[in-house]
N, C-alpha and C positions, 0 to 999 in steps of 0.2 A: 495189961501184958496182951491177955489173950486176943485182943484186936489187935494187936502187932503180930501175933503166930499169923493172924486170919490173911491178913494182909501180905504178910513174907508169900504166905503160901498160893494165894490167888498169884501173884506176882512169877513165880517158879512155875504152877500150872499154865500160866498165859504164854511163857516164856519156852515153855517146850512141846506147848500141843499146836498142831495145825488149824490155821482157820477152818472152817467147814462149811458151806453154804447148802442152802436146799437139805437142809438135817430136817429129817421129818419128826425128830424130837423138838424143836424149836418152831414146827407148824400150828396154827392154831386151826380150827375149823374151816377156817376159809382162807383157801391156798392158792397161789397161783397168780395168774395174771388177763387181762382183758382188753382186746382191743379189736373196734368195732365189735360184730357178732361175734368176733372168734373167742376162743378162751385156751387159756395153757397151763396145765396143772394143778386143773382145779378139782375139788376134792369130788370121787366119783359120788357121791350120797346129795351131792346139790342137785337141785332141779333148774331145769333146762328149759328152755320156750324154742318151738321150730321157726315162731314169730314173735316179734315184739307186741308189746300191745298199747304203746305208744309214749309217746314223753313223758321223761319225771322229772320234778325238783325235789330236792331234800328239805324240810324245814326241821330241826331240833330246839324245842322251848329251854332258851338258856336262864330260864327266869326257872326253872325247875330246879326241886334241891339234889337229884338224883345227877344233872348236868353238873352242877356245882362241884359235887364232889368227886365226881369223874373225873375232870378235867383240874381241879387244885389241891385233893384230896388225893387220889392217885396217880395224877400227872398224865392220863393214859389220853388219847387223840379224840378228837371229838368223835361221835360214832357214828355219824357221817361216810368218814374217810373210809368205813368196813361197809356201809350200807352201800355207796356207789361201787364199791366194788364189786357187791355182793349182783346188782342191782342188771350191771351189764354183764358179769363173767353170766349170768343166767339167760342172757339176753331176753328177757320178760319186757326190759325197757331200756329204752336210750337216754340215757343220762342227762340232762342239761347244766348249767352252772347256772347258780343261785347265790351261793353264799358272797356276802360284800364285798369281802376282799378280790373275789373273783372276778366280779361284776367290775368291783375297780379296776381293775386288770385290763378289761374288756374297753372298758370307758377310755381310759389312755391309749388305747392304740387309736380309736375314735379324735382323741385330740389332736395323736401328732398327724394324722391326714389332714384333721383341720388344719393345722399350722401347715401343710403342704411341706411336711418332711418325707411324706411317704413317697416311693416310686409309684410310677403311670400304673394305672390299670391295679390297683391295693383299694378293693373297694369293701370301706368298713361303714358306708354310709347307708341311711335309715332303708330299714324293712330283710335285715340281714338275718334276725335272731330268732330264732325257735321257739316257740311258746309249749308251754309246758303242759302237756294235758292234764299231770295228776302232780300232787303231791303226796310223799312218804314221810309222815310223823312218828318218829320212836322214841318207845317211854320206856324205863327203869323201874323194878321194884325188886328189893335185893331180902333174905331171910338168911336165917342161920339158927342151928338148935347145936347145943353141946352136947356132951356126952353122956349126961345125964337126961335127955330127953327133951326136955323144958325147951321150947319155941321161943325164939327170940323174936324182936317188934318187924312184923315188915313194912319196908317203905327206905330204907335208906342203909347205904354202905358202912354206914357211921355203927350201927348195931352188925352188921351182917361179918365184917373184917375187922373191928378195931377203931381206935379213935385217929388214926394216922398213917398216912404211906409207911413213916419210918418203922409202926409195930406191928403191919399189915401182916407180914410171914413172922415178926416175934409171938402173936399171939393163937398160929397157926397149931401147935403143939397141944393146946386146949380145946381145940373144935375139931368136929369129928363132918362135921356135914357143910359144906356151902353149896349156893344155892343160889342163881338166877333169874327173874320172870322180866320178859321182854314183848310189849307192846307195840303192833305196827298198825296204823290207820291209815288208807289209802282214801284219797277224797277227790273227786274229779272237780277239776278248775272251772269249768264253763259253768257248772249249777252248782257247784259247791256241795255235790250228793256225794256222803262216805260210800267206798264203792267196795270196800271191804275194811277187814280188822282181823289179827289173828297175835296168838299170845304164843311165847313159847317160852321155853324152860332148860336150861342146865344145871348140872350139880358136878361138884369135886368130894369126892368123898379122902380121910384119913392124908390131912396133912401134916401129920406128927414127925414124919420125919425131918421137917422143915424146918420145924419148930425152934426159935431162937437163933438161929444161924445168923440172918441177917438182921438180928433187931437192932445193934448197934451202926448198922450202916445208915442211917436216916433214910433208908429210902432210896438214895441214889443211883439212878441207872437200872431202877427193878420198873420204871415205866414200860407201856406196851402192850398191844392186847397178844403178843408173840410171845411176850416173855416172864410176865406175872400170871399167878395164878387167875385169881380176879378178874382179871384181863381175860386169858381163855375161857374161862365161863362166860363171862358173857358177848362174846364173841360165835362160842356155841349156842349162846341162848340167841340170840338174833336169827342165826344160821336158821334156828327149830321153827322162830315165828316167822322167817320168810318165807322157809319153804311150805309152811302149813299156809301163807296166804296166797302164793305161787298154784298149789293145787286146787285150792279154792276158787282160783280166777279161772283155770282152765277150765272149769266147768259152772261159770256163771251166767246167770242168768237174773235180767234186770227185775229188780222189785217194783210191781204195779202197783198202780193205786188208783179205784176206781174214781174216774171224773180227772184223771192229770193229776201229776204230782203239785203240787203247793198251792192248790184252789181247795183247802178246805179241808178237803180230805175225808173218810165217814166218821167220827169222831162228832159228835153235836154237841152243841152248849148251849143250852137252856137259857130263854132272856132271864 
């Protein structure tokens, strides 16, 4: 009966409430758009660069537990979608496509040219793709603390937000604090040297008023970094780590090893 009342109320509100776009309440830390080096409606606290450091590819380790839980438990898009927008909006990197499906789409265009179906002058031949100077790899850990102050284990959304997407908000009334910690590592692809690493975090307090409202919905429609509490926290944590990484890169100085990189180093091992 209660579920039916909630459904009817939702339908009524939807029918009498005008649709709003660009609502501040629906935004995450990552807002707006990017086109080339220009950014529109970006968060003013987001770091920007006067010129790009180079080209960037994104690499998500899909074998990691955090990735599986984000995608399958919480129905969030891959974190690469957030990071691609951050990277281009900041003008700190030029993003190149390395996603499997994106590469397949590019290969399809080349197949069409090879078949003779494309117009004259459509050059999809060899030598057109841009190399990725750097690879950015994200990772996520989550933690939670209950109202009694006992810390839960770090390392999984299961412990941080509950056992499934359907109960994520249902248990929120009993949890006072949500935290996400993100790590970004930047590797220079020609040498394989790690250029930078940055940790960021974000938290959300007092979800108590939300507790139980959507516990019977099965999580349908709750996915999205702009809609769910855990999605918004994750976006904010990645923004924090990205900003910190950019600040470090703006003051970058290459690490030096006596004798040159990869030539034995200074730590000697006895025979």
